[in-house]
C-alpha positions as protocol buffer text, in pm:
chain_id: "A"
residue {
  index: 1
  type: MET
  ca { x: 1821 y: -812 z: 1121 }
}
residue {
  index: 2
  type: SER
  ca { x: 2175 y: -752 z: 993 }
}
residue {
  index: 3
  type: VAL
  ca { x: 2401 y: -542 z: 1214 }
}
residue {
  index: 4
  type: THR
  ca { x: 2643 y: -486 z: 924 }
}
residue {
  index: 5
  type: PRO
  ca { x: 2588 y: -151 z: 747 }
}
residue {
  index: 6
  type: VAL
  ca { x: 2477 y: -168 z: 384 }
}
residue {
  index: 7
  type: SER
  ca { x: 2787 y: 26 z: 278 }
}
residue {
  index: 8
  type: GLU
  ca { x: 3015 y: -239 z: 427 }
}
residue {
  index: 9
  type: LEU
  ca { x: 2822 y: -520 z: 263 }
}
residue {
  index: 10
  type: LEU
  ca { x: 2846 y: -344 z: -74 }
}
residue {
  index: 11
  type: ASP
  ca { x: 3223 y: -317 z: -35 }
}
residue {
  index: 12
  type: ARG
  ca { x: 3229 y: -697 z: -61 }
}
residue {
  index: 13
  type: ALA
  ca { x: 3016 y: -710 z: -375 }
}
residue {
  index: 14
  type: SER
  ca { x: 3167 y: -889 z: -675 }
}
residue {
  index: 15
  type: SER
  ca { x: 2929 y: -718 z: -920 }
}
residue {
  index: 16
  type: ARG
  ca { x: 2675 y: -434 z: -930 }
}
residue {
  index: 17
  type: GLU
  ca { x: 2433 y: -356 z: -1214 }
}
residue {
  index: 18
  type: VAL
  ca { x: 2194 y: -61 z: -1238 }
}
residue {
  index: 19
  type: VAL
  ca { x: 1838 y: -175 z: -1326 }
}
residue {
  index: 20
  type: SER
  ca { x: 1503 y: -8 z: -1394 }
}
residue {
  index: 21
  type: PRO
  ca { x: 1211 y: -221 z: -1268 }
}
residue {
  index: 22
  type: GLY
  ca { x: 917 y: -186 z: -1504 }
}
residue {
  index: 23
  type: ASP
  ca { x: 659 y: -173 z: -1224 }
}
residue {
  index: 24
  type: ALA
  ca { x: 841 y: 90 z: -1017 }
}
residue {
  index: 25
  type: ARG
  ca { x: 625 y: 395 z: -943 }
}
residue {
  index: 26
  type: SER
  ca { x: 883 y: 610 z: -765 }
}
residue {
  index: 27
  type: LEU
  ca { x: 1204 y: 774 z: -889 }
}
residue {
  index: 28
  type: SER
  ca { x: 1423 y: 562 z: -663 }
}
residue {
  index: 29
  type: SER
  ca { x: 1745 y: 405 z: -791 }
}
residue {
  index: 30
  type: PHE
  ca { x: 1792 y: 28 z: -813 }
}
residue {
  index: 31
  type: GLU
  ca { x: 2085 y: -208 z: -852 }
}
residue {
  index: 32
  type: ARG
  ca { x: 2127 y: -583 z: -880 }
}
residue {
  index: 33
  type: VAL
  ca { x: 2417 y: -690 z: -657 }
}
residue {
  index: 34
  type: THR
  ca { x: 2616 y: -1012 z: -625 }
}
residue {
  index: 35
  type: LEU
  ca { x: 2759 y: -1070 z: -279 }
}
residue {
  index: 36
  type: ASP
  ca { x: 2939 y: -1389 z: -170 }
}
residue {
  index: 37
  type: GLY
  ca { x: 2794 y: -1561 z: -476 }
}
residue {
  index: 38
  type: GLU
  ca { x: 2432 y: -1473 z: -395 }
}
residue {
  index: 39
  type: GLY
  ca { x: 2201 y: -1226 z: -567 }
}
residue {
  index: 40
  type: TYR
  ca { x: 2068 y: -916 z: -391 }
}
residue {
  index: 41
  type: PHE
  ca { x: 1867 y: -610 z: -486 }
}
residue {
  index: 42
  type: LEU
  ca { x: 1960 y: -260 z: -372 }
}
residue {
  index: 43
  type: LYS
  ca { x: 1709 y: 24 z: -355 }
}
residue {
  index: 44
  type: ARG
  ca { x: 1802 y: 382 z: -271 }
}
residue {
  index: 45
  type: LEU
  ca { x: 1560 y: 667 z: -211 }
}
residue {
  index: 46
  type: SER
  ca { x: 1517 y: 1000 z: -34 }
}
residue {
  index: 47
  type: PRO
  ca { x: 1234 y: 1252 z: 6 }
}
residue {
  index: 48
  type: ALA
  ca { x: 1413 y: 1471 z: -247 }
}
residue {
  index: 49
  type: SER
  ca { x: 1409 y: 1199 z: -513 }
}
residue {
  index: 50
  type: ASP
  ca { x: 1097 y: 999 z: -426 }
}
residue {
  index: 51
  type: TRP
  ca { x: 755 y: 1154 z: -486 }
}
residue {
  index: 52
  type: ILE
  ca { x: 578 y: 876 z: -296 }
}
residue {
  index: 53
  type: MET
  ca { x: 764 y: 969 z: 23 }
}
residue {
  index: 54
  type: ARG
  ca { x: 665 y: 1333 z: -21 }
}
residue {
  index: 55
  type: ALA
  ca { x: 300 y: 1253 z: -100 }
}
residue {
  index: 56
  type: ILE
  ca { x: 257 y: 1019 z: 195 }
}
residue {
  index: 57
  type: GLY
  ca { x: 429 y: 1263 z: 431 }
}
residue {
  index: 58
  type: ASP
  ca { x: 736 y: 1049 z: 502 }
}
residue {
  index: 59
  type: ARG
  ca { x: 1037 y: 1263 z: 593 }
}
residue {
  index: 60
  type: VAL
  ca { x: 1186 y: 1007 z: 835 }
}
residue {
  index: 61
  type: HIS
  ca { x: 1223 y: 688 z: 624 }
}
residue {
  index: 62
  type: ARG
  ca { x: 943 y: 484 z: 777 }
}
residue {
  index: 63
  type: PRO
  ca { x: 1058 y: 149 z: 631 }
}
residue {
  index: 64
  type: TYR
  ca { x: 1388 y: 197 z: 812 }
}
residue {
  index: 65
  type: LEU
  ca { x: 1208 y: 278 z: 1137 }
}
residue {
  index: 66
  type: VAL
  ca { x: 999 y: -41 z: 1133 }
}
residue {
  index: 67
  type: TRP
  ca { x: 1299 y: -250 z: 1030 }
}
residue {
  index: 68
  type: ARG
  ca { x: 1517 y: -101 z: 1306 }
}
residue {
  index: 69
  type: ALA
  ca { x: 1237 y: -158 z: 1560 }
}
residue {
  index: 70
  type: GLY
  ca { x: 1220 y: -527 z: 1464 }
}
residue {
  index: 71
  type: VAL
  ca { x: 865 y: -510 z: 1330 }
}
residue {
  index: 72
  type: MET
  ca { x: 957 y: -679 z: 1002 }
}
residue {
  index: 73
  type: ASP
  ca { x: 1110 y: -972 z: 1189 }
}
residue {
  index: 74
  type: GLN
  ca { x: 781 y: -1022 z: 1377 }
}
residue {
  index: 75
  type: VAL
  ca { x: 577 y: -1102 z: 1066 }
}
residue {
  index: 76
  type: PRO
  ca { x: 439 y: -1457 z: 1051 }
}
residue {
  index: 77
  type: PRO
  ca { x: 655 y: -1726 z: 882 }
}
residue {
  index: 78
  type: CYS
  ca { x: 423 y: -1729 z: 578 }
}
residue {
  index: 79
  type: ILE
  ca { x: 562 y: -1388 z: 471 }
}
residue {
  index: 80
  type: ASP
  ca { x: 911 y: -1305 z: 349 }
}
residue {
  index: 81
  type: HIS
  ca { x: 997 y: -933 z: 364 }
}
residue {
  index: 82
  type: THR
  ca { x: 1332 y: -1007 z: 188 }
}
residue {
  index: 83
  type: VAL
  ca { x: 1521 y: -726 z: 368 }
}
residue {
  index: 84
  type: VAL
  ca { x: 1881 y: -801 z: 466 }
}
residue {
  index: 85
  type: ALA
  ca { x: 2001 y: -461 z: 583 }
}
residue {
  index: 86
  type: MET
  ca { x: 1912 y: -91 z: 580 }
}
residue {
  index: 87
  type: GLU
  ca { x: 2112 y: 224 z: 630 }
}
residue {
  index: 88
  type: VAL
  ca { x: 2029 y: 597 z: 629 }
}
residue {
  index: 89
  type: SER
  ca { x: 2289 y: 857 z: 539 }
}
residue {
  index: 90
  type: GLY
  ca { x: 2264 y: 1236 z: 507 }
}
residue {
  index: 91
  type: GLU
  ca { x: 2015 y: 1483 z: 651 }
}
residue {
  index: 92
  type: GLY
  ca { x: 1685 y: 1649 z: 568 }
}
residue {
  index: 93
  type: ASP
  ca { x: 1512 y: 1574 z: 239 }
}
residue {
  index: 94
  type: ASP
  ca { x: 1844 y: 1453 z: 96 }
}
residue {
  index: 95
  type: ALA
  ca { x: 1877 y: 1182 z: 362 }
}
residue {
  index: 96
  type: GLN
  ca { x: 1908 y: 862 z: 163 }
}
residue {
  index: 97
  type: LEU
  ca { x: 1782 y: 519 z: 261 }
}
residue {
  index: 98
  type: SER
  ca { x: 1981 y: 226 z: 123 }
}
residue {
  index: 99
  type: MET
  ca { x: 1787 y: -99 z: 143 }
}
residue {
  index: 100
  type: LEU
  ca { x: 1953 y: -431 z: 56 }
}
residue {
  index: 101
  type: MET
  ca { x: 1718 y: -721 z: -14 }
}
residue {
  index: 102
  type: HIS
  ca { x: 1743 y: -1078 z: -136 }
}
residue {
  index: 103
  type: ASP
  ca { x: 1688 y: -1085 z: -512 }
}
residue {
  index: 104
  type: VAL
  ca { x: 1353 y: -1264 z: -539 }
}
residue {
  index: 105
  type: GLY
  ca { x: 1268 y: -1132 z: -885 }
}
residue {
  index: 106
  type: ALA
  ca { x: 1219 y: -1480 z: -1028 }
}
residue {
  index: 107
  type: HIS
  ca { x: 933 y: -1543 z: -784 }
}
residue {
  index: 108
  type: LEU
  ca { x: 751 y: -1209 z: -806 }
}
residue {
  index: 109
  type: VAL
  ca { x: 416 y: -1179 z: -984 }
}
residue {
  index: 110
  type: PRO
  ca { x: 499 y: -1106 z: -1350 }
}
residue {
  index: 111
  type: GLU
  ca { x: 414 y: -759 z: -1481 }
}
residue {
  index: 112
  type: GLY
  ca { x: 103 y: -716 z: -1694 }
}
residue {
  index: 113
  type: ASP
  ca { x: -269 y: -776 z: -1663 }
}
residue {
  index: 114
  type: THR
  ca { x: -280 y: -1156 z: -1665 }
}
residue {
  index: 115
  type: VAL
  ca { x: -506 y: -1307 z: -1399 }
}
residue {
  index: 116
  type: VAL
  ca { x: -296 y: -1468 z: -1127 }
}
residue {
  index: 117
  type: PRO
  ca { x: -347 y: -1838 z: -1047 }
}
residue {
  index: 118
  type: GLU
  ca { x: -629 y: -1900 z: -804 }
}
residue {
  index: 119
  type: ALA
  ca { x: -403 y: -2076 z: -555 }
}
residue {
  index: 120
  type: GLN
  ca { x: -164 y: -1781 z: -551 }
}
residue {
  index: 121
  type: HIS
  ca { x: -446 y: -1534 z: -493 }
}
residue {
  index: 122
  type: GLN
  ca { x: -583 y: -1750 z: -213 }
}
residue {
  index: 123
  type: GLY
  ca { x: -238 y: -1755 z: -55 }
}
residue {
  index: 124
  type: PHE
  ca { x: -210 y: -1377 z: -70 }
}
residue {
  index: 125
  type: VAL
  ca { x: -547 y: -1328 z: 99 }
}
residue {
  index: 126
  type: ASP
  ca { x: -483 y: -1589 z: 365 }
}
residue {
  index: 127
  type: HIS
  ca { x: -139 y: -1448 z: 442 }
}
residue {
  index: 128
  type: LEU
  ca { x: -277 y: -1095 z: 462 }
}
residue {
  index: 129
  type: ALA
  ca { x: -521 y: -1226 z: 722 }
}
residue {
  index: 130
  type: GLN
  ca { x: -237 y: -1400 z: 908 }
}
residue {
  index: 131
  type: LEU
  ca { x: -36 y: -1077 z: 910 }
}
residue {
  index: 132
  type: SER
  ca { x: -338 y: -890 z: 1044 }
}
residue {
  index: 133
  type: ALA
  ca { x: -402 y: -1153 z: 1311 }
}
residue {
  index: 134
  type: ALA
  ca { x: -36 y: -1162 z: 1419 }
}
residue {
  index: 135
  type: PHE
  ca { x: -39 y: -788 z: 1491 }
}
residue {
  index: 136
  type: TRP
  ca { x: -396 y: -760 z: 1617 }
}
residue {
  index: 137
  type: GLY
  ca { x: -442 y: -443 z: 1820 }
}
residue {
  index: 138
  type: TRP
  ca { x: -103 y: -307 z: 1710 }
}
residue {
  index: 139
  type: GLN
  ca { x: -45 y: 63 z: 1775 }
}
residue {
  index: 140
  type: ASP
  ca { x: 236 y: 282 z: 1645 }
}
residue {
  index: 141
  type: THR
  ca { x: 481 y: 256 z: 1932 }
}
residue {
  index: 142
  type: VAL
  ca { x: 764 y: 314 z: 1682 }
}
residue {
  index: 143
  type: GLY
  ca { x: 653 y: 674 z: 1629 }
}
residue {
  index: 144
  type: GLY
  ca { x: 614 y: 875 z: 1311 }
}
residue {
  index: 145
  type: LEU
  ca { x: 461 y: 605 z: 1092 }
}
residue {
  index: 146
  type: THR
  ca { x: 188 y: 651 z: 831 }
}
residue {
  index: 147
  type: THR
  ca { x: -141 y: 789 z: 965 }
}
residue {
  index: 148
  type: MET
  ca { x: -486 y: 722 z: 823 }
}
residue {
  index: 149
  type: ALA
  ca { x: -522 y: 1089 z: 729 }
}
residue {
  index: 150
  type: GLU
  ca { x: -204 y: 1065 z: 522 }
}
residue {
  index: 151
  type: ARG
  ca { x: -338 y: 756 z: 348 }
}
residue {
  index: 152
  type: LEU
  ca { x: -665 y: 932 z: 264 }
}
residue {
  index: 153
  type: ARG
  ca { x: -481 y: 1238 z: 129 }
}
residue {
  index: 154
  type: PHE
  ca { x: -216 y: 1049 z: -68 }
}
residue {
  index: 155
  type: PHE
  ca { x: -348 y: 1178 z: -403 }
}
residue {
  index: 156
  type: ASP
  ca { x: -526 y: 1493 z: -284 }
}
residue {
  index: 157
  type: SER
  ca { x: -519 y: 1818 z: -481 }
}
residue {
  index: 158
  type: ALA
  ca { x: -223 y: 1963 z: -289 }
}
residue {
  index: 159
  type: ASN
  ca { x: -2 y: 1660 z: -350 }
}
residue {
  index: 160
  type: VAL
  ca { x: -102 y: 1633 z: -714 }
}
residue {
  index: 161
  type: ALA
  ca { x: -45 y: 2004 z: -778 }
}
residue {
  index: 162
  type: ARG
  ca { x: 297 y: 2000 z: -612 }
}
residue {
  index: 163
  type: GLU
  ca { x: 422 y: 1697 z: -803 }
}
residue {
  index: 164
  type: LEU
  ca { x: 279 y: 1824 z: -1133 }
}
residue {
  index: 165
  type: SER
  ca { x: 500 y: 2131 z: -1098 }
}
residue {
  index: 166
  type: VAL
  ca { x: 827 y: 1937 z: -1129 }
}
residue {
  index: 167
  type: ALA
  ca { x: 1013 y: 1919 z: -1459 }
}
residue {
  index: 168
  type: ASP
  ca { x: 915 y: 1558 z: -1529 }
}
residue {
  index: 169
  type: PRO
  ca { x: 598 y: 1475 z: -1331 }
}
residue {
  index: 170
  type: PRO
  ca { x: 554 y: 1110 z: -1224 }
}
residue {
  index: 171
  type: THR
  ca { x: 325 y: 907 z: -1449 }
}
residue {
  index: 172
  type: ALA
  ca { x: 91 y: 826 z: -1162 }
}
residue {
  index: 173
  type: ILE
  ca { x: 52 y: 1194 z: -1073 }
}
residue {
  index: 174
  type: VAL
  ca { x: -29 y: 1288 z: -1434 }
}
residue {
  index: 175
  type: ALA
  ca { x: -289 y: 1009 z: -1440 }
}
residue {
  index: 176
  type: ALA
  ca { x: -430 y: 1118 z: -1103 }
}
residue {
  index: 177
  type: ASP
  ca { x: -474 y: 1473 z: -1227 }
}
residue {
  index: 178
  type: ALA
  ca { x: -660 y: 1348 z: -1534 }
}
residue {
  index: 179
  type: GLY
  ca { x: -871 y: 1107 z: -1329 }
}
residue {
  index: 180
  type: TRP
  ca { x: -976 y: 1360 z: -1065 }
}
residue {
  index: 181
  type: ARG
  ca { x: -1078 y: 1598 z: -1344 }
}
residue {
  index: 182
  type: ARG
  ca { x: -1285 y: 1328 z: -1510 }
}
residue {
  index: 183
  type: LEU
  ca { x: -1448 y: 1177 z: -1200 }
}
residue {
  index: 184
  type: PRO
  ca { x: -1709 y: 1455 z: -1149 }
}
residue {
  index: 185
  type: GLU
  ca { x: -1834 y: 1391 z: -1504 }
}
residue {
  index: 186
  type: ARG
  ca { x: -1856 y: 1012 z: -1472 }
}
residue {
  index: 187
  type: ALA
  ca { x: -1960 y: 979 z: -1106 }
}
residue {
  index: 188
  type: PRO
  ca { x: -2038 y: 1319 z: -952 }
}
residue {
  index: 189
  type: ALA
  ca { x: -2165 y: 1184 z: -619 }
}
residue {
  index: 190
  type: LEU
  ca { x: -1855 y: 969 z: -575 }
}
residue {
  index: 191
  type: ALA
  ca { x: -1631 y: 1265 z: -662 }
}
residue {
  index: 192
  type: HIS
  ca { x: -1809 y: 1474 z: -400 }
}
residue {
  index: 193
  type: VAL
  ca { x: -1759 y: 1212 z: -127 }
}
residue {
  index: 194
  type: ALA
  ca { x: -1391 y: 1168 z: -219 }
}
residue {
  index: 195
  type: ARG
  ca { x: -1317 y: 1539 z: -210 }
}
residue {
  index: 196
  type: THR
  ca { x: -1511 y: 1586 z: 115 }
}
residue {
  index: 197
  type: VAL
  ca { x: -1310 y: 1312 z: 288 }
}
residue {
  index: 198
  type: GLN
  ca { x: -982 y: 1456 z: 157 }
}
residue {
  index: 199
  type: ASP
  ca { x: -1078 y: 1797 z: 294 }
}
residue {
  index: 200
  type: ASN
  ca { x: -1184 y: 1655 z: 630 }
}
residue {
  index: 201
  type: PRO
  ca { x: -1034 y: 1307 z: 696 }
}
residue {
  index: 202
  type: GLU
  ca { x: -1185 y: 1301 z: 1045 }
}
residue {
  index: 203
  type: ILE
  ca { x: -1516 y: 1212 z: 882 }
}
residue {
  index: 204
  type: LEU
  ca { x: -1364 y: 865 z: 846 }
}
residue {
  index: 205
  type: THR
  ca { x: -1073 y: 851 z: 1089 }
}
residue {
  index: 206
  type: VAL
  ca { x: -1290 y: 910 z: 1396 }
}
residue {
  index: 207
  type: ALA
  ca { x: -1530 y: 633 z: 1295 }
}
residue {
  index: 208
  type: LEU
  ca { x: -1245 y: 398 z: 1204 }
}
residue {
  index: 209
  type: ALA
  ca { x: -1083 y: 456 z: 1543 }
}
residue {
  index: 210
  type: ALA
  ca { x: -1381 y: 277 z: 1699 }
}
residue {
  index: 211
  type: THR
  ca { x: -1295 y: -40 z: 1504 }
}
residue {
  index: 212
  type: PRO
  ca { x: -1000 y: -282 z: 1547 }
}
residue {
  index: 213
  type: VAL
  ca { x: -650 y: -202 z: 1422 }
}
residue {
  index: 214
  type: THR
  ca { x: -344 y: -400 z: 1319 }
}
residue {
  index: 215
  type: PHE
  ca { x: -9 y: -335 z: 1154 }
}
residue {
  index: 216
  type: LEU
  ca { x: -54 y: -225 z: 792 }
}
residue {
  index: 217
  type: HIS
  ca { x: 205 y: -292 z: 523 }
}
residue {
  index: 218
  type: GLY
  ca { x: -4 y: -52 z: 318 }
}
residue {
  index: 219
  type: ASP
  ca { x: 67 y: -155 z: -42 }
}
residue {
  index: 220
  type: TRP
  ca { x: -68 y: -502 z: -122 }
}
residue {
  index: 221
  type: LYS
  ca { x: -48 y: -468 z: -501 }
}
residue {
  index: 222
  type: MET
  ca { x: 74 y: -740 z: -738 }
}
residue {
  index: 223
  type: GLY
  ca { x: 389 y: -541 z: -814 }
}
residue {
  index: 224
  type: ASN
  ca { x: 495 y: -594 z: -452 }
}
residue {
  index: 225
  type: LEU
  ca { x: 394 y: -958 z: -423 }
}
residue {
  index: 226
  type: GLY
  ca { x: 529 y: -1297 z: -514 }
}
residue {
  index: 227
  type: THR
  ca { x: 528 y: -1658 z: -403 }
}
residue {
  index: 228
  type: HIS
  ca { x: 822 y: -1877 z: -306 }
}
residue {
  index: 229
  type: PRO
  ca { x: 820 y: -2240 z: -424 }
}
residue {
  index: 230
  type: ASP
  ca { x: 742 y: -2340 z: -64 }
}
residue {
  index: 231
  type: GLY
  ca { x: 425 y: -2126 z: -69 }
}
residue {
  index: 232
  type: ARG
  ca { x: 544 y: -1830 z: 137 }
}
residue {
  index: 233
  type: THR
  ca { x: 429 y: -1488 z: 20 }
}
residue {
  index: 234
  type: ILE
  ca { x: 696 y: -1240 z: -81 }
}
residue {
  index: 235
  type: LEU
  ca { x: 600 y: -890 z: 37 }
}
residue {
  index: 236
  type: ILE
  ca { x: 830 y: -605 z: -65 }
}
residue {
  index: 237
  type: ASP
  ca { x: 826 y: -222 z: -71 }
}
residue {
  index: 238
  type: TRP
  ca { x: 722 y: -130 z: 284 }
}
residue {
  index: 239
  type: ALA
  ca { x: 668 y: 238 z: 203 }
}
residue {
  index: 240
  type: PHE
  ca { x: 338 y: 283 z: 392 }
}
residue {
  index: 241
  type: PRO
  ca { x: 380 y: 114 z: 733 }
}
residue {
  index: 242
  type: GLY
  ca { x: 162 y: 208 z: 1025 }
}
residue {
  index: 243
  type: SER
  ca { x: -129 y: 117 z: 1248 }
}
residue {
  index: 244
  type: GLY
  ca { x: -471 y: 99 z: 1090 }
}
residue {
  index: 245
  type: PRO
  ca { x: -780 y: -106 z: 1004 }
}
residue {
  index: 246
  type: PRO
  ca { x: -714 y: -448 z: 848 }
}
residue {
  index: 247
  type: CYS
  ca { x: -982 y: -385 z: 586 }
}
residue {
  index: 248
  type: TRP
  ca { x: -764 y: -104 z: 448 }
}
residue {
  index: 249
  type: ASP
  ca { x: -502 y: -344 z: 313 }
}
residue {
  index: 250
  type: LEU
  ca { x: -784 y: -564 z: 184 }
}
residue {
  index: 251
  type: CYS
  ca { x: -949 y: -275 z: -1 }
}
residue {
  index: 252
  type: TRP
  ca { x: -611 y: -163 z: -139 }
}
residue {
  index: 253
  type: TYR
  ca { x: -565 y: -517 z: -274 }
}
residue {
  index: 254
  type: LEU
  ca { x: -912 y: -504 z: -433 }
}
residue {
  index: 255
  type: ALA
  ca { x: -867 y: -158 z: -583 }
}
residue {
  index: 256
  type: LEU
  ca { x: -522 y: -197 z: -738 }
}
residue {
  index: 257
  type: ASN
  ca { x: -540 y: -560 z: -854 }
}
residue {
  index: 258
  type: ARG
  ca { x: -890 y: -579 z: -998 }
}
residue {
  index: 259
  type: VAL
  ca { x: -796 y: -707 z: -1347 }
}
residue {
  index: 260
  type: ARG
  ca { x: -570 y: -975 z: -1199 }
}
residue {
  index: 261
  type: LEU
  ca { x: -807 y: -1133 z: -947 }
}
residue {
  index: 262
  type: PRO
  ca { x: -943 y: -1481 z: -1032 }
}
residue {
  index: 263
  type: GLU
  ca { x: -1263 y: -1423 z: -834 }
}
residue {
  index: 264
  type: THR
  ca { x: -1503 y: -1138 z: -760 }
}
residue {
  index: 265
  type: LYS
  ca { x: -1443 y: -867 z: -504 }
}
residue {
  index: 266
  type: GLU
  ca { x: -1728 y: -1006 z: -296 }
}
residue {
  index: 267
  type: ALA
  ca { x: -1570 y: -1353 z: -294 }
}
residue {
  index: 268
  type: THR
  ca { x: -1233 y: -1205 z: -198 }
}
residue {
  index: 269
  type: ILE
  ca { x: -1389 y: -1011 z: 88 }
}
residue {
  index: 270
  type: SER
  ca { x: -1558 y: -1326 z: 218 }
}
residue {
  index: 271
  type: ARG
  ca { x: -1232 y: -1517 z: 181 }
}
residue {
  index: 272
  type: PHE
  ca { x: -1046 y: -1257 z: 389 }
}
residue {
  index: 273
  type: ARG
  ca { x: -1313 y: -1252 z: 659 }
}
residue {
  index: 274
  type: ASP
  ca { x: -1317 y: -1633 z: 679 }
}
residue {
  index: 275
  type: ALA
  ca { x: -937 y: -1634 z: 702 }
}
residue {
  index: 276
  type: LEU
  ca { x: -942 y: -1386 z: 990 }
}
residue {
  index: 277
  type: GLU
  ca { x: -1182 y: -1613 z: 1175 }
}
residue {
  index: 278
  type: ARG
  ca { x: -968 y: -1917 z: 1098 }
}
residue {
  index: 279
  type: HIS
  ca { x: -664 y: -1739 z: 1242 }
}
residue {
  index: 280
  type: GLY
  ca { x: -837 y: -1649 z: 1565 }
}
residue {
  index: 281
  type: VAL
  ca { x: -995 y: -1308 z: 1497 }
}
residue {
  index: 282
  type: ALA
  ca { x: -1366 y: -1270 z: 1569 }
}
residue {
  index: 283
  type: THR
  ca { x: -1525 y: -1048 z: 1303 }
}
residue {
  index: 284
  type: ALA
  ca { x: -1877 y: -1005 z: 1434 }
}
residue {
  index: 285
  type: GLY
  ca { x: -1976 y: -654 z: 1536 }
}
residue {
  index: 286
  type: TRP
  ca { x: -1712 y: -456 z: 1346 }
}
residue {
  index: 287
  type: PHE
  ca { x: -1617 y: -605 z: 1008 }
}
residue {
  index: 288
  type: ASP
  ca { x: -1905 y: -471 z: 797 }
}
residue {
  index: 289
  type: THR
  ca { x: -1870 y: -122 z: 943 }
}
residue {
  index: 290
  type: GLN
  ca { x: -1495 y: -112 z: 890 }
}
residue {
  index: 291
  type: LEU
  ca { x: -1532 y: -246 z: 537 }
}
residue {
  index: 292
  type: ASP
  ca { x: -1779 y: 31 z: 452 }
}
residue {
  index: 293
  type: LEU
  ca { x: -1545 y: 297 z: 591 }
}
residue {
  index: 294
  type: CYS
  ca { x: -1240 y: 158 z: 413 }
}
residue {
  index: 295
  type: ARG
  ca { x: -1416 y: 135 z: 77 }
}
residue {
  index: 296
  type: ILE
  ca { x: -1517 y: 499 z: 117 }
}
residue {
  index: 297
  type: GLY
  ca { x: -1163 y: 594 z: 215 }
}
residue {
  index: 298
  type: MET
  ca { x: -1011 y: 399 z: -71 }
}
residue {
  index: 299
  type: MET
  ca { x: -1199 y: 615 z: -317 }
}
residue {
  index: 300
  type: SER
  ca { x: -1065 y: 932 z: -156 }
}
residue {
  index: 301
  type: THR
  ca { x: -726 y: 784 z: -242 }
}
residue {
  index: 302
  type: PHE
  ca { x: -790 y: 607 z: -572 }
}
residue {
  index: 303
  type: GLY
  ca { x: -1116 y: 750 z: -704 }
}
residue {
  index: 304
  type: TRP
  ca { x: -910 y: 904 z: -983 }
}
residue {
  index: 305
  type: GLU
  ca { x: -797 y: 558 z: -1097 }
}
residue {
  index: 306
  type: LYS
  ca { x: -1157 y: 436 z: -1116 }
}
residue {
  index: 307
  type: ALA
  ca { x: -1249 y: 741 z: -1325 }
}
residue {
  index: 308
  type: LEU
  ca { x: -1005 y: 604 z: -1583 }
}
residue {
  index: 309
  type: SER
  ca { x: -1149 y: 251 z: -1559 }
}
residue {
  index: 310
  type: ASP
  ca { x: -1443 y: 85 z: -1734 }
}
residue {
  index: 311
  type: ASP
  ca { x: -1803 y: 143 z: -1632 }
}
residue {
  index: 312
  type: ASP
  ca { x: -1841 y: -181 z: -1436 }
}
residue {
  index: 313
  type: GLU
  ca { x: -1540 y: -107 z: -1217 }
}
residue {
  index: 314
  type: LEU
  ca { x: -1631 y: 255 z: -1155 }
}
residue {
  index: 315
  type: HIS
  ca { x: -1994 y: 179 z: -1080 }
}
residue {
  index: 316
  type: TRP
  ca { x: -1906 y: -104 z: -836 }
}
residue {
  index: 317
  type: TRP
  ca { x: -1705 y: 136 z: -622 }
}
residue {
  index: 318
  type: GLU
  ca { x: -1959 y: 415 z: -664 }
}
residue {
  index: 319
  type: ARG
  ca { x: -2241 y: 190 z: -545 }
}
residue {
  index: 320
  type: GLU
  ca { x: -2048 y: 53 z: -248 }
}
residue {
  index: 321
  type: VAL
  ca { x: -1931 y: 399 z: -140 }
}
residue {
  index: 322
  type: LEU
  ca { x: -2271 y: 567 z: -161 }
}
residue {
  index: 323
  type: GLU
  ca { x: -2446 y: 279 z: 13 }
}
residue {
  index: 324
  type: GLY
  ca { x: -2172 y: 277 z: 278 }
}
residue {
  index: 325
  type: VAL
  ca { x: -2212 y: 650 z: 343 }
}
residue {
  index: 326
  type: ALA
  ca { x: -2584 y: 594 z: 398 }
}
residue {
  index: 327
  type: ARG
  ca { x: -2537 y: 286 z: 619 }
}
residue {
  index: 328
  type: GLN
  ca { x: -2278 y: 457 z: 839 }
}
residue {
  index: 329
  type: GLU
  ca { x: -2472 y: 787 z: 847 }
}
residue {
  index: 330
  type: LEU
  ca { x: -2158 y: 987 z: 776 }
}
residue {
  index: 331
  type: ASP
  ca { x: -2167 y: 1363 z: 794 }
}
residue {
  index: 332
  type: ILE
  ca { x: -2121 y: 1431 z: 423 }
}
residue {
  index: 333
  type: PRO
  ca { x: -2273 y: 1770 z: 328 }
}
residue {
  index: 334
  type: PRO
  ca { x: -2512 y: 1759 z: 31 }
}
residue {
  index: 335
  type: ARG
  ca { x: -2354 y: 1803 z: -308 }
}
residue {
  index: 336
  type: ARG
  ca { x: -2424 y: 2136 z: -473 }
}
residue {
  index: 337
  type: ALA
  ca { x: -2619 y: 2112 z: -795 }
}
């Protein structure tokens, strides 16, 4: 962890260039910076400018909190978080986080829909399991980090309506609005479960609380991942940190990367479970239950995205969610005809 403020480091920069990452989903600002002959990447954001912070309920700059608490420096050696320094300036929703990172763009997963190499995918899954194992039982002692209820309500009707009202709504919010409108037509039972969980997250959070927790990065999508030549996984954009079930990050990975995975969801799930066991975590007695609950929860968050997907993808999640609701005997009121 650097003790030098970002502003002081930037004063030494020999060049700064504003950039617009193609995979960025927020309205944050970005710069490529050269400092002492090395390349860095600067990201700046605030609740006022970043819809993701508002939707996830972050008014305190959670990435800064976990960095300041030393959590990022406790990740296993197989993961590089890339962060050099962070600094918060200002107050309220205009408080701005400046985050300076090593420029690892050359090693990030390329944009697009190309299937990633099998070895890279295997590394991501194994390193996710190592991260989970390293923080096994981790609770939010930092304070104020992302809760499970906030994760489940990330794209709920209130968040979507608020962000749609701005002058230039984020692309993801426009898509979410369209997807939630379409989901009841394509998969009415799935839409009912998703809305019910959004309205009452305790349907899932209480059951999940009876299963193991770890530290969650919260956004294991290809746009945040890469691989160093030495095999280490690059993991950037720590916007959703908090305590939660390890199967949540797994299901996020499955939901957002489906066209890029070189093997089936079932094979990836088995790979993750085997990796947990290999890294010292016993999975008997809780894994299947937690997986059911996280698949259900993932569709309260991203059911809209599946409504815009092909039939095979939508029906896989619909089947797993409805069967999971039945297996876990969740208190989901009957859907009105």
